[in-house]
Structure formats: C-alpha cells, structure tokens
N, C-alpha and C positions, 0 to 999 in steps of 0.2 A: 379348535381355535375359535370357530364361530360361536359354539355353545359357551365358551369362556366369556366372550364379549357380551353375549346376550344376558349372562348371569349378572354382569355389571349393571344392566338396566334396572334390575330389581333393587340393587343397592343404591343406585343414584337416579331415582325416578324424576327428581327435579330437573336434572340436566336434559333428560329426554323430553320432558314437558316443555321446557324453554325452547328446545329445538323445534317443537311442533307449533308453539304459539308465536314465535318471532315472525315467520313469514305471513301468518294471518294478520298480525299487527301492521306489517308493511302494506299488505293488500288493502286493508281498511283505511290506512292513512292516505295512501295515494289515490284510492278510489273516492274517498269522501272529503278528506281535509285538504290535500294538495290539489286534487283535481287534475286537469290537463286535457289531453285529447286534441291538441293542435294538429291539423292536417289529417286527423283520423276520420275516415269515411264510414260512419256507422256508430254504434253504441260504444262508448269508451270502455265500459266494463267488459264487453266482449273482446276488446283489444288488450285490456290490461291483464286479465286473468291468465291467458297463455304466457304473457311476458313474465308474470310473477311466478308461474310454475317453472319456467326456465331459470329465473333468477334464484329460486329456492334450491335448485340443483347445483348452483355454484357456491352457495353459502353453507355455513355449518360444518366446514371441513376441520375446524379446530379440535373437535372431539376426537377424531381419528388421529390427527397430528399429535395431540397431547398424549394419547394412549401409546402411540409408537415410541415417542421420545422418553416417556416415563418408564416403559418396559426396558428400553435400551439402557437407561441410566441406573435402574434398580437391579440389573443383572438377571432379570427373569428370563431373558432370551438365552442366557448361558445354560439354564436348566433345560430349556426346550431343545437346545442343540445336542444334549446328551441322549436325546430320544431319537428313534428312527423316523426323522421328519425332514422333508425337503426344505430348502432354504426359503422358498416362497410361501410355504404353508401358513406361517405366522401372518404375513401380510395379506394373503388372500382371505384367510379367516376373518381378519379384522375388517377388510373391505366388504365381505359378505354381510357382516352385521350392520355396517353403515348403509349398505344398499337396502336392507330390510327397513331400517328407520327412514330412509329416503322415500321408499314406496309408501310407508305409512304417512309421511308428511304430504306426499302428493294426494293421497286419499282425503286427508283432512282439509287441505287447501281447495281441492275440487269441491268438497261439500260446502265450504264457506262461499266459494264462487257461485255455486248454484243458489245459495241462500240470498245473495245480493243481486241476483238477476242474470248471471252468466248462463248461456245455453250452448250445447253442442249441436251444431246444425248438420254435421256429417253422420255417417252410420257408425254402428258399434265397432266395426273393423277399423275404421279411420281413427276412432277415439283410442282404441288399444294401440294402434300404430304410433299415435302421438305420445302416449305414455311410454312406449318403448324407446322413442327418440329421447325423451327426457331422461330416462334412466341410463341410457347409453352415454349421454352427455355427463351425467353425474359420475358414472364409472370412470370416465376419462379424467374429470376434474379431481376425483378422489386419488388417483395414482399420481397426479401432479402434486397434490398435497402431501402424500406419503413421501415422495422424493424430496420435497422441500423440507419436510420435518426432519428427515435424516441428515440433510445438509445443515439445518439449524443445529441439530444435535442436542439441544437442551430445551426443556419445557418452557422456560422463561422467554426464549426467543421465538416461540411459536406464534405468539400474539403479533409480534412485529411482522412475521412472514404472512400471517393471515390478512393483514391490512392490504397486501397486494391484490387480494381477491376483489376488494371494493371497486377499484377502477375498472376491472374486467366486467363487473356486474352492472355498474351504472353507465359505462361507455358502451351502451347497447340500445336496442330498440324496445326494451322492456316497458318503458313508460311513454315514449314518444316515437314518432316515425322519423327516419333520417331526413325526410323532406322538410321537417320543421327545424332543422339544424343548419348551421353554416356548411358550405359545400365540403370543406376539408374534414370537418367533424363527421358529417353524414357518411363520407366515404370510409372513414375509420370504423364507424359504427357498423356499417354493412359488412365489413370484413371480420368483425368479431364473431368467433364460433358460437357464442351464446345467441347472437342475433340471428344466425342461420337456424338454430334450433327453434327459437321463438317464432320466426317467420314460417317455418315448416309446420309447427304445431298449429298456428293460426289457420294455415291453409287446410290442414286435415280436419279441423273442427269447424271449418266454414265461418271463421270470424274475420272482422276487418283487419287489414294489414297482412293477410296471407297472400303469398305469391306462389303459383305453380312452379315446380322445378327446383325448389329448395330442399326437398327431402334428401336428395342424393348428397348435397353439401352437408346437411345435418347428420348424415351417416359418415361421410368421408372425414370430416374434421375430427370427431372423437376417435375414430379408428387410427388416424394419423398420430394423434396425441398419445394414444395407448401404445402404438408401435414404438414410440420414443421413450416414454416415461415408465412403462411397465418393466422392460428389461433393465433400465437404469436403476429403478428402485430395488428390484430383486438382487441385482449385482452389488449395489452399495450395501444392502442389508447383509449379504453374505460376507462382505469385507469387514463391516463394522462389528459383526458378532463373532469374529475369529479371535 
C-alpha cells in the first residue's frame, strides 16, 4: 500500500511540490512581511521556525483525506478486500507515505530556516528528539484527518473538513507567545496540542519561547489522540468497505 501511494508521487509531482513550497512561503511571509515577535525574548526567527515546523505538521492533510475518499468512492477498496489483507493495511500504508512526505517537508523547511538565520543551540540528540516530536504530532493529526475523511465520505466535502485545521493551527503559539494575547485567548492557546509541541521543540533546540517540562505533554497529547482516532478510523474503514 505504501509503494502504491509513492508511485502516485511520480504521476503527480506538482502536488508534492506544492506541499513542500507552501510551508516555506508561510515561513518567509511571517518572517519578513508580517513580522511580529511581541513578548518574544530573543531573535524572532529562532522563535518562529520551530512554530512553523509544528504548524507544517498540522497542514497538508487534504492529500491523504482526498486519496482515502476517492478510493472508497471508486471501488478500489473492494478489490483490496478480495486479497489476504488486514482492514487497517490500506490506511496504514497511506499514512506511511504521508509520513515520508512530512519528513521531507521538515528537511526542506529546516534548510530554509538555516538559510534565513535560524540556528539549533542544542545538541544533535536534542535536535533529533525535536524532529521525533514533530513527526509524532503529524502522525496523530493524520489519523484525525483519515477519520474525518471517512465521515465526510465524498472528495468534494474534504475541503470543507480541511478548513477545520486552520483554527487549530493559528490558535497556537506558532507566531506569537500567549503572553502577547488576551488572558482567555492565551489560556486556550496554551492548551492547544500544537502549542505543546512547538514549545517542546523550542526548548530542545534552545530557542526563545521554550519551557522545560513540555516534552512529556508533547508526547502525551499525540498518543492520547492516536488512542482515540486510530481504532475509530480502522473500525469505520472496515464498516464502510463491507
């Protein structure tokens, strides 16, 4: 299933390229055009890049969501079910391909971050740990997207569901600290799982806005989401494809 999805990359290179370029555009726009950095103690680029890395892991789910709904509506899944295959193999294979693209997107965005002045002040182990937290967050968001895609049922409804990701992404500390926000909004931002991941990443790479003790929350939130949405998605897929 993973090889099948990777083969689609060769047929649709523009979609893959757009997925890589879009977060770079956001980083450059907020870093140079919009600016910001209120209440940020230190270089804003060092604050912004980890936040953008976390935000990138929340965006771009529509590719996987569209692929799942299209296969369900075209009857492709019915052919797979005639083979000796577990119900979850189709979804896991699709998510594995998405994770490969997400890892590539992280590498591209990290390279651009270094080009505009971002630096990792922690050791190599801390940097790899930060990448691990980001990919774990992506994996959790991915299974939420897969579940929502099957609830939507049709490709034309996926875009409407994808819009729900934007409040999660921007209601976070990706671009500004909660201290610069009204009290009630700052509290909501601090409870956002993406904010936990961004704060933990900033702490691991030694950037401004990092706070010790957030790594456990950056691990616990995605694991809790996976514990809910992974079995829900596999169960719903099994029911829809019968």
